[in-house]
C-alpha positions in Angstrom: -0.6 -54.6 26.3 2.0 -52.3 27.9 2.4 -48.8 26.5 6.0 -47.8 26.0 7.1 -44.4 27.2 8.0 -42.2 24.3 11.3 -40.5 24.2 11.4 -36.7 23.9 11.4 -35.3 20.4 13.1 -32.2 19.1 12.6 -29.9 16.1 15.1 -27.3 14.8 13.7 -25.0 12.1 15.7 -22.3 10.3 13.9 -20.0 8.0 14.9 -16.9 6.0 12.4 -14.2 5.3 12.8 -10.5 4.5 10.5 -9.7 7.5 11.9 -12.3 9.9 11.7 -9.7 12.8 7.9 -9.5 12.4 7.6 -13.3 12.1 9.7 -13.6 15.3 7.4 -11.2 17.1 4.4 -13.4 16.2 6.1 -16.4 17.9 6.7 -14.6 21.2 4.1 -16.7 23.1 4.4 -19.8 20.8 8.0 -21.0 20.7 11.6 -20.6 21.7 13.4 -18.8 18.9 16.5 -16.7 18.0 16.7 -14.0 15.4 19.9 -13.7 13.5 20.8 -10.7 11.2 17.1 -9.6 11.0 16.5 -12.1 8.2 17.0 -15.6 9.6 14.9 -17.1 12.3 15.8 -20.2 14.3 13.0 -22.0 16.1 13.7 -24.8 18.6 10.9 -27.0 19.8 11.1 -29.9 22.3 8.2 -32.2 23.2 7.6 -35.3 25.3 6.6 -37.3 22.3 6.5 -37.2 18.5 2.7 -36.8 18.7 3.2 -33.7 20.9 5.9 -32.4 18.6 3.6 -32.8 15.6 0.9 -30.7 17.4 3.5 -28.0 18.2 4.7 -28.1 14.6 1.1 -27.6 13.3 0.5 -24.7 15.7 3.8 -23.1 14.8 3.2 -23.4 11.1 -0.4 -22.0 11.3 0.9 -19.0 13.2 3.8 -18.4 10.8 1.5 -18.8 7.7 -1.1 -16.4 9.2 1.6 -13.9 10.1 3.1 -14.1 6.6 -0.3 -13.5 5.0 -0.9 -10.4 7.2 2.5 -9.1 6.4 1.8 -9.5 2.7 -1.3 -7.3 3.0 0.7 -4.3 4.1 1.3 -2.9 0.6 -2.1 -3.6 -0.9 -4.8 -0.9 -1.4 -8.4 -2.1 -1.8 -10.8 0.1 -3.7 
């Protein structure tokens, strides 16, 4: 059985968040991104295969979710 070489895969993600600047900062070492108007974040991922892209997606989402949770804690006071 011969394994076929996978073609590269690409992901373009656009998200809007009131704290997009902070989310962008959390991606500095994770992904290539652009920040537009301080509320829209564009993330561009390229991988050698769909499997690699899926792994990048999972890492990216975990980082964004964790950052969003931390940002949400900013206004809470625990007593």
